[in-house]
N, C-alpha and C positions, 0 to 999 in steps of 0.2 A: 550082343551089345544092346542095351535098352535104348528106346527112343523116347523123346519127350512127346507127350500126348497133347491133344487139344482140349481145352476146357472152355465151355461156354455156359452162360446162364442168363436168366431173365428175371428181373424184379418186377412184380406186377401186383395189382390189387386183387386179382382173381386167378390164381394158378389152377391148372387142370387137376382133376382128382388123380390119386395114385393109380398107375397102370392104365390111365386113359390114353388112347391113341393121339399122337400129335405129329406135326411135320418136322419136329426137331430130332436130331440124332440121339442115339441111346444114352450117351453120356451127358446130355444137356441137363442142367440143374435149374429147377424152378424155385423162386423165392417169393413168397407172398407177404406183403406188408399189411399191417392193420393200424388200428389206433395206437398212438403213442402211450406207453405205460405212464400213468399219472405220477407226478412227483409228489410225495407227501408234503402237506402244508408245513412250512417252517414258521412257527410263531415268533413274534418280536416282543421285546419289553425293554423298558429303560432300566437304569441302575440306581434309581432313587434320587436323581437330580431334580431340582426344582427351579423354575424360572418365573419371574415376576415382571409385570409392566405396571408402573404406578406413578402417580403424581404426588403422593404423600411424602415420600422420603427423598425426593430429588430426581435427578435425571435417570433415565432418559424421559423427555416429555413426548409421549407417543400419541398418535391419533387413535382414540379408542375404537376398536373395530366394530362395535355394535352401536355407536352413537347415532341417534336419530333414526333407529330402525324400529319397526313394529311388526310383530308376527302373530297371526291368528293360530298358527300351528307351531308346535315345538317338540322336539325329541332330544333327549340327552342320554348317552350310554357310555359305559366304561367298564373295562376288564381290569382288575387290580388285585393285589394281595397286600394286606397290612402285615408287615414283618415284625412290628413291635406294637404294643398297646399304646394308644394315644395318652397324653398326659392329662389326667383328670377329665374335666368337662370341656377342655379346649376343642375348638373346631380343627380337626385334622382334615384339611380340605383337599380333595382330589383336583378340583378346579373351582374357581369363583370368579364370575364376571360381575363386576359391581360398580355402581355409581351411588355414593352415599348409602342410602338404606336399601335400594333395590338390588337384587342379586339373582343370579342363576348359579346353583352349585350342587355338588355332592360332597358329603363329609362323613367322617368316621369319628365316633366319640366312645368314651367309656364312663360308666357311673363311678363317681368318686369313692363311694363306700363299698359297693359290691364288686367293682371291676368288670361289670357286665358290658359287653361290646354292643354298640348299635350303630346303624347307618341311617342317614337322612338326606333329604333333598329340599331345595327351595326353588320355587318359581315366583318371581315378584315382578311388579310393573310400576312404572311412574307414568301413568296415563296423563295426557294433557289436562284432563278434567280434575285431576287430583292435586292437592297441595303437597302431600307426602307420598312416598312409595308405600304400597300395600301388597300383601301376599295374594297371589293367584291360587297357589296350592303349595302345601308343604306336608311332610310326613316323616316319621322315624319308624324304623323296624328294629325291634329288639332281637338281636342275633343270639347271644348266648342265653338269653332268658327264654325265648320261644323255641330255640333250636339248640339244645344242650350240647350236641356234637359239633356245632359250628364254632370256629374259633379263629383267631388271627393266625397268620401263616397259611391259611387256606386261600385258594384262588376264588374270586367272586366275579360275577357280572351283575351290574345293576343298571336299570333303565327306567326313565319316566317319559311319558308322552302326553301331550295336552292338545285338545282341540277346542278353541274358544267358540267357534260357531256352533259346533255340535254339542258342546257342553260335556266333553268327556275327558277324563284323566286316568292314567294307569301307572302303576308302580310295581316293578317286579324285581326279584333277586334270585340268582342262581348260585349255588355253591358248586363250582366246577370240580373241586377236589373230591367231594362226596357224591356228585351226580344227583343233587336234589335242588328243588326250587320252591319259592314261596311268592304268592301274589298278594300284595298288601292292598286292602280296601282303602281308598283315599278319596277325598272330596275336593270340590272346587270352593275356595273361600270367597273369591271375587271373580266372576266370569268376565274377564277383560282381556284384550290382546296383551301380549308381553311387549311392552313399549318402552323404548329407551329414549329419553329426551336429551337435550343438550348436555354434554359432559365436559365441562371445562377442566383443563389440567389443574391438578391439585385436589380434585374431588372424585377421582375415578381411578380404578385399577383393575387389572386382570391377574389372576394367580393361576398358575398351571403346575399342579403337583403337590402343593403344600401351602401353608399359610405364611404370612410375612414374619410373624414373631417366632423366636426360637422355641417357644413353648407351644407353638401352634402347628407343628409339623405333621404332615402325613408321612409316617415312617414305613414306607413300603415301595412297591413297584407298580407302574401303570402300563397298560397295553390297550390299543384299540379304543382311544377316546373319540367319540363321534358326537357332534352337535349339528342339528339340522332343523330347518324351518318347515318340516313336514310332520304330520301326525300319523302314527301307526297304532293300530288296536292291539295292545300287548296282552289282552285277555285271550287272544287267538294264539294257540301254540305254534302254528306254522309261521306266524309273524315273529314270535320270540326266537324261533330257530333261524331266522334270517341274520340275527346278531351273533349267535353262538350256539353250540350244542349244549346238551344238558350236563355233559362232563368235560367240556373243553372248548377251546376257541376253534373257529373255522376261518377259511379264507373269505374275507368280506370284500376282496378286491384291493388292488394296489392303492386306490384312492378312496376306498370305502364305498364304492358304487354298487356293490351287490345287495345292500340292504334295501335301498329305496329305488333302485334302478336308475340312479343319477348320483353324481358326486355330491356329498354333503358339504355344508358350509365349512365345517372344521373336521378334519380327520388327522389325528395324531397317532401314528402306528406305535410309537414307543412313549407317548406322553410328552414328547418334547415339542414345544410350540414352534421352534425353528424348523421343524420337519413337517409342518402342516401341508398336506396334499389336498385339502379342501378348496372350495372355490372362493372363500372369503379371505381377503388379505388381512391377516391379524398382526402384521408387524415385520419389519426388517430384523435381521439377526442382531443389529445394534440396539433395537428397541427392548431387548430382553436382558435382564441381568439376573444372576444367580446368587441369592443371599446365602444359600446353603447347598452343599453337595453331600449327600449321605453316601458314604463309601460302601459299596456292596459288590459282591460277585454278581454276574449276570444271572438273573432268575427268570425262567421262562414259564409261561402258563401251560397247562396241559392242553393237548390237542384232542378234539372230539373224536370219539371212537366211531 
């Protein structure tokens, strides 16, 4: 008749080597633990929804999140994929923070005759010394003209960073689908802080994901939108790699903190403003309304290899 035997074991950070003498009995089991196996990063993206805060078309009357703010440094970054070509020369805006003429934005357009796709950005200011808003820096990058293999339905990362005191501005694009990048030479038009003066209701709005008009839509999906009042030198590859890899997104932190070593003003993991995990209050859920919902299946960006 067989008997039940004893089993004992030890879980430790440093188990003895095989066949090394120990004080334990012969049947003792040693189990050594080490670092946890890392879980692969799971990217996020929206499904083509757009949300707007505005004073032009009626309620809600929201407190503009950037009212009366002034920044000597500024960085804006977004991962996105245009799933359809924009309509002619209309601004298909990934985001637009605006008061009358001054704006911060990224947009996608196409040439009306050739159908060529291009991306652009604007940094503008309404400095107290100015009567009207003027441009700090702006640029476009011809995508299908300069890069024949780049097209819509690819995933892209674009970023611009500005330093008023140091007089530097950078503008970079990565095609994550093809694992390629382009650094666009860009200049400062007016070296001034990015300043937002009083923004009365009825003259200001914020757009997250698309334009207001139906012919002004960003027809695509957004992931990892980041806005922050810090400058980062995008001419340095190691700095670009803090935002994403050459061929896909990386984990920039639950709140976007891995880029700058601090949580940015705005971090929209899926492009939805209601889900902002940044430090700046950009509105209550009721402050946003959705004029358009582009129905799509969930489309995820590639993960960096």
